ROVOLO-69378 format. One line per 4 residues: number of its first residue (from 1); their letters; for each residue x, y, z of N, C-alpha, C, O, CB. Coordinates in Angstrom, 1 decimal. Glycine has a CB too. Layout:
! residues N
NUM = A = X,Y,Z,X,Y,Z,X,Y,Z,X,Y,Z,X,Y,Z ~ ...
This chain:
! residues 95
1 = MTEH = 45.5,67.9,66.3,44.8,67.8,65.1,45.7,67.9,63.9,45.6,67.1,62.9,43.8,69.0,65.0 ~ 46.7,68.9,63.9,47.6,69.0,62.7,48.4,67.8,62.6,48.7,67.3,61.5,48.5,70.2,62.9 ~ 48.9,67.2,63.7,49.7,66.0,63.6,48.9,64.8,63.0,49.5,64.1,62.1,50.1,65.5,65.0 ~ 47.6,64.7,63.3,46.8,63.7,62.7,46.7,63.9,61.2,46.8,63.0,60.4,45.4,63.7,63.3
5 = VVKE = 46.5,65.1,60.7,46.4,65.5,59.3,47.7,65.1,58.6,47.7,64.6,57.5,46.0,67.0,59.1 ~ 48.8,65.5,59.2,50.1,65.2,58.6,50.3,63.7,58.5,50.8,63.2,57.4,51.3,65.8,59.5 ~ 50.0,62.9,59.5,50.1,61.4,59.4,49.2,60.9,58.3,49.6,60.0,57.5,49.8,60.8,60.7 ~ 48.0,61.3,58.2,47.0,60.9,57.2,47.5,61.2,55.8,47.4,60.5,54.9,45.6,61.4,57.4
9 = AGVG = 48.1,62.4,55.7,48.6,62.8,54.4,49.8,61.9,54.0,49.9,61.5,52.8,49.1,64.3,54.4 ~ 50.6,61.6,54.9,51.7,60.6,54.6,51.2,59.3,54.2,51.7,58.7,53.2,52.6,60.5,55.8 ~ 50.2,58.8,54.9,49.6,57.5,54.5,49.0,57.6,53.1,49.0,56.6,52.3,48.5,57.1,55.5 ~ 48.4,58.8,52.8,47.8,59.0,51.5,48.8,59.2,50.3,48.4,59.5,49.2,46.9,60.1,51.6
13 = GISE = 50.1,59.2,50.6,51.1,59.4,49.6,51.6,60.8,49.4,52.4,61.0,48.5,50.5,58.9,48.3 ~ 51.2,61.7,50.2,51.7,63.1,50.1,53.1,63.1,50.8,53.2,62.7,51.9,50.7,64.1,50.8 ~ 54.1,63.6,50.0,55.4,63.5,50.5,56.0,64.8,50.9,57.1,64.9,51.5,56.3,62.9,49.5 ~ 55.3,65.9,50.7,55.8,67.2,51.1,54.6,68.0,51.6,53.6,68.2,51.0,56.4,68.0,49.9
17 = IILI = 54.8,68.6,52.8,53.8,69.4,53.5,54.3,70.8,53.7,55.4,70.9,54.2,53.3,68.7,54.8 ~ 53.6,71.8,53.4,54.0,73.2,53.6,53.0,73.7,54.6,51.8,73.9,54.4,54.0,74.0,52.3 ~ 53.5,74.1,55.8,52.7,74.7,56.9,52.8,76.2,56.6,53.8,76.8,56.6,53.2,74.3,58.3 ~ 51.6,76.8,56.5,51.5,78.3,56.3,50.9,78.8,57.5,49.7,78.6,57.8,50.8,78.7,55.0
21 = TRNG = 51.6,79.6,58.3,51.1,80.0,59.6,51.3,81.5,59.8,51.9,82.2,58.9,51.8,79.3,60.8 ~ 50.9,82.1,60.8,51.0,83.5,61.1,51.6,83.7,62.5,51.7,82.7,63.3,49.7,84.3,61.0 ~ 51.9,84.9,62.9,52.5,85.2,64.2,51.5,84.6,65.2,50.3,84.7,65.1,52.7,86.7,64.4 ~ 52.0,84.1,66.3,51.2,83.5,67.3,50.9,82.0,67.1,50.3,81.4,68.0,49.9,84.3,67.5
25 = KEAI = 51.3,81.5,66.0,51.0,80.1,65.7,52.3,79.3,65.6,52.4,78.2,65.0,50.3,79.9,64.4 ~ 53.4,79.8,66.3,54.7,79.1,66.2,54.7,77.7,66.8,55.5,76.9,66.5,55.7,79.9,66.9 ~ 53.7,77.5,67.7,53.6,76.1,68.4,53.4,75.0,67.3,53.8,73.9,67.5,52.5,76.1,69.4 ~ 52.7,75.4,66.2,52.5,74.4,65.2,53.8,74.0,64.6,54.1,72.8,64.4,51.5,74.9,64.1
29 = ENHF = 54.6,74.9,64.2,56.0,74.7,63.7,56.8,73.9,64.7,57.5,73.0,64.4,56.7,76.0,63.2 ~ 56.8,74.4,65.9,57.6,73.8,67.0,57.3,72.4,67.2,58.1,71.5,67.6,57.5,74.6,68.2 ~ 56.0,72.0,67.1,55.6,70.7,67.3,56.3,69.7,66.4,56.6,68.5,66.8,54.1,70.6,67.1 ~ 56.6,70.1,65.2,57.2,69.2,64.2,58.7,69.3,64.2,59.4,68.6,63.4,56.7,69.5,62.8
33 = DAHY = 59.3,70.2,65.0,60.7,70.3,65.1,61.3,69.3,66.1,60.6,68.7,66.9,61.1,71.8,65.6 ~ 62.6,69.1,65.9,63.3,68.1,66.8,63.4,68.7,68.2,63.6,69.9,68.4,64.7,67.7,66.2 ~ 63.4,67.9,69.2,63.5,68.3,70.6,64.6,67.5,71.3,64.4,66.6,72.0,62.1,68.1,71.4 ~ 65.8,67.8,70.9,67.0,67.1,71.3,67.2,66.9,72.8,67.5,65.8,73.3,68.2,67.7,70.7
37 = ELEH = 66.9,68.0,73.5,67.1,67.9,75.0,66.1,67.0,75.6,66.5,66.2,76.5,67.0,69.4,75.6 ~ 64.9,67.1,75.2,63.8,66.2,75.7,64.1,64.7,75.3,64.0,63.8,76.1,62.4,66.6,75.2 ~ 64.5,64.5,74.1,64.8,63.2,73.6,66.0,62.6,74.4,65.9,61.4,74.8,65.2,63.2,72.1 ~ 67.0,63.4,74.7,68.1,62.9,75.5,67.7,62.5,76.9,68.1,61.4,77.4,69.2,64.0,75.6
41 = RLIK = 66.8,63.3,77.5,66.3,62.9,78.9,65.5,61.7,78.9,65.6,60.8,79.8,65.5,64.1,79.4 ~ 64.7,61.5,77.8,63.8,60.3,77.7,64.7,59.0,77.5,64.4,58.0,78.1,62.8,60.4,76.6 ~ 65.8,59.2,76.8,66.7,58.0,76.6,67.3,57.7,77.9,67.4,56.5,78.2,67.8,58.4,75.5 ~ 67.8,58.7,78.6,68.4,58.4,79.9,67.5,57.7,80.9,67.9,56.9,81.7,69.0,59.7,80.5
45 = KGKN = 66.2,58.1,80.8,65.2,57.5,81.8,64.6,56.2,81.2,63.8,55.6,81.9,64.1,58.5,82.0 ~ 65.0,55.8,80.0,64.5,54.5,79.5,63.0,54.6,79.0,62.3,53.6,79.0,64.6,53.5,80.5 ~ 62.5,55.8,78.8,61.1,56.0,78.4,61.0,55.9,76.8,60.8,56.8,76.1,60.6,57.3,78.9 ~ 61.2,54.7,76.4,61.3,54.4,74.9,60.0,54.6,74.2,60.0,55.1,73.0,61.8,53.1,74.7
49 = KVLE = 58.9,54.3,74.8,57.6,54.5,74.1,57.3,56.0,73.9,56.9,56.4,72.8,56.5,53.8,74.9 ~ 57.5,56.8,74.9,57.3,58.2,74.8,58.3,58.8,73.8,57.9,59.6,72.9,57.5,58.9,76.2 ~ 59.5,58.3,73.8,60.5,58.8,72.9,60.1,58.5,71.4,60.2,59.3,70.5,61.9,58.1,73.2 ~ 59.6,57.3,71.2,59.1,56.9,69.9,58.0,57.7,69.4,58.0,58.1,68.2,58.7,55.4,69.9
53 = DIVK = 57.1,58.1,70.2,56.0,59.0,69.9,56.4,60.3,69.5,55.9,61.0,68.6,55.0,59.1,71.0 ~ 57.5,60.8,70.2,58.0,62.2,69.8,58.8,62.2,68.6,58.6,63.1,67.7,58.9,62.7,71.0 ~ 59.6,61.2,68.4,60.4,61.1,67.2,59.6,60.8,65.9,60.0,61.3,64.8,61.5,60.0,67.4 ~ 58.6,60.1,66.0,57.8,59.7,64.9,56.6,60.6,64.6,55.6,60.2,64.0,57.2,58.3,65.1
57 = VIPD = 56.7,61.9,64.9,55.7,62.9,64.6,55.6,63.1,63.1,54.4,63.2,62.6,56.0,64.2,65.3 ~ 56.7,63.0,62.4,56.7,63.2,61.0,56.8,61.8,60.4,57.8,61.1,60.7,57.8,64.2,60.5 ~ 55.9,61.4,59.5,56.0,60.0,58.9,57.3,59.9,58.0,57.7,60.9,57.5,54.8,59.7,58.1 ~ 57.8,58.7,57.9,58.9,58.5,57.0,58.6,58.9,55.6,57.5,58.7,55.1,59.3,57.0,57.1
61 = GVKI = 59.6,59.6,55.0,59.4,60.0,53.6,58.6,61.3,53.4,58.4,61.7,52.3,58.7,59.0,52.9 ~ 58.2,62.0,54.5,57.5,63.2,54.4,58.4,64.4,54.8,59.1,64.3,55.9,56.2,63.2,55.3 ~ 58.4,65.4,54.0,59.2,66.6,54.3,58.2,67.7,54.6,57.2,67.9,54.0,60.1,67.0,53.0 ~ 58.6,68.5,55.7,57.7,69.6,56.1,58.5,70.9,56.0,59.6,71.0,56.5,57.3,69.4,57.6
65 = SSIL = 57.9,71.8,55.3,58.4,73.2,55.2,57.4,74.1,55.9,56.3,73.8,56.1,58.7,73.6,53.7 ~ 57.9,75.3,56.2,57.0,76.2,56.9,57.2,77.6,56.3,58.3,78.1,56.0,57.3,76.2,58.4 ~ 56.1,78.4,56.2,56.1,79.8,55.8,55.4,80.6,56.9,54.3,80.2,57.3,55.5,79.9,54.4 ~ 56.0,81.7,57.3,55.3,82.5,58.3,54.8,83.8,57.5,55.5,84.5,56.9,56.3,83.0,59.4
69 = LADA = 53.5,84.0,57.6,52.8,85.1,56.9,53.0,86.3,57.8,52.8,86.3,59.0,51.3,84.8,56.7 ~ 53.3,87.4,57.1,53.3,88.7,57.8,51.9,89.2,58.0,51.6,89.8,59.1,54.2,89.8,57.1 ~ 51.1,89.0,57.0,49.7,89.4,57.1,48.8,88.3,56.7,49.1,87.6,55.6,49.4,90.7,56.2 ~ 47.7,88.0,57.4,46.8,87.0,57.0,45.7,87.6,56.1,44.8,88.2,56.6,46.2,86.3,58.3
73 = LGLG = 45.9,87.5,54.8,45.0,88.2,53.9,44.1,87.2,53.1,43.4,87.6,52.1,45.8,89.0,52.9 ~ 44.0,86.0,53.6,43.1,85.0,53.0,43.9,83.8,52.3,45.1,83.8,52.3,42.3,85.7,51.9 ~ 43.1,82.8,51.9,43.7,81.6,51.4,44.5,81.9,50.1,45.6,81.3,50.0,42.6,80.6,51.1 ~ 44.0,82.7,49.2,44.7,83.0,48.0,46.1,83.6,48.3,47.1,83.2,47.6,43.9,83.9,47.1
77 = HAIL = 46.1,84.5,49.2,47.4,85.1,49.6,48.4,84.1,50.2,49.6,84.1,49.9,47.1,86.2,50.6 ~ 47.8,83.2,51.0,48.7,82.2,51.6,49.3,81.3,50.5,50.5,80.9,50.6,47.9,81.3,52.6 ~ 48.5,80.9,49.6,49.0,80.0,48.5,50.0,80.8,47.7,51.1,80.2,47.3,47.8,79.6,47.6 ~ 49.8,82.1,47.4,50.8,82.8,46.7,52.1,82.9,47.4,53.2,82.9,46.8,50.3,84.2,46.4
81 = CAKH = 52.1,83.0,48.8,53.3,83.0,49.6,54.1,81.7,49.5,55.3,81.7,49.7,52.9,83.3,51.0 ~ 53.4,80.6,49.2,54.0,79.3,49.1,54.3,79.0,47.6,54.8,77.9,47.4,53.1,78.3,49.7 ~ 54.1,79.8,46.7,54.2,79.6,45.3,55.6,79.0,44.9,55.7,78.1,44.1,53.9,80.8,44.5 ~ 56.6,79.6,45.5,58.0,79.2,45.2,58.3,77.8,45.7,59.2,77.1,45.2,59.0,80.2,45.9
85 = LIND = 57.5,77.2,46.6,57.7,75.9,47.0,56.8,74.9,46.3,57.1,73.7,46.1,57.4,75.7,48.5 ~ 55.6,75.4,45.9,54.6,74.6,45.1,55.1,74.4,43.7,54.8,73.3,43.1,53.2,75.3,45.2 ~ 55.6,75.4,43.1,56.0,75.4,41.7,54.7,75.1,40.9,53.7,75.7,41.1,57.1,74.3,41.4 ~ 54.8,74.2,39.9,53.6,73.8,39.1,53.1,72.5,39.5,52.4,71.8,38.8,54.0,73.8,37.6
89 = EPFT = 53.4,72.0,40.8,52.9,70.7,41.2,51.5,70.8,41.7,51.1,71.9,42.2,53.8,70.2,42.4 ~ 50.7,69.7,41.7,49.4,69.7,42.3,49.5,69.9,43.8,50.5,69.4,44.4,48.6,68.4,41.9 ~ 48.5,70.5,44.4,48.5,70.7,45.8,47.1,70.6,46.4,46.1,70.7,45.6,49.2,72.0,46.2 ~ 47.0,70.5,47.7,45.7,70.5,48.3,45.8,71.3,49.6,46.9,71.5,50.1,45.2,69.0,48.7
93 = RMR = 44.7,71.8,50.0,44.6,72.6,51.2,44.0,71.7,52.3,43.0,71.0,52.1,43.8,73.9,51.0 ~ 44.6,71.7,53.5,44.1,70.9,54.6,44.0,71.9,55.8,44.8,72.8,56.0,45.0,69.7,54.9 ~ 43.0,71.7,56.6,42.8,72.5,57.8,42.9,71.6,59.0,42.8,72.1,60.1,41.5,73.2,57.8
């Protein structure tokens, strides 16, 4: 689901995505991280289609940052935790 939202955001012209997560949600961050060992194995086995799907998780031109919340105190708190990345730019919330 999150991958689909990220791809749609990229198509819609959003170039920076900030993932705000909490403990126990590391899989979301890990999903968008590079997987060098797996990529190397897929290259060796010639599984280029699977490799392409893994490498293209983040659309071209999209930057992903992540913030880990110590306490989940609501949407306003999450946005305040990302304030230093948002600055005075417009933003949207996606679920």
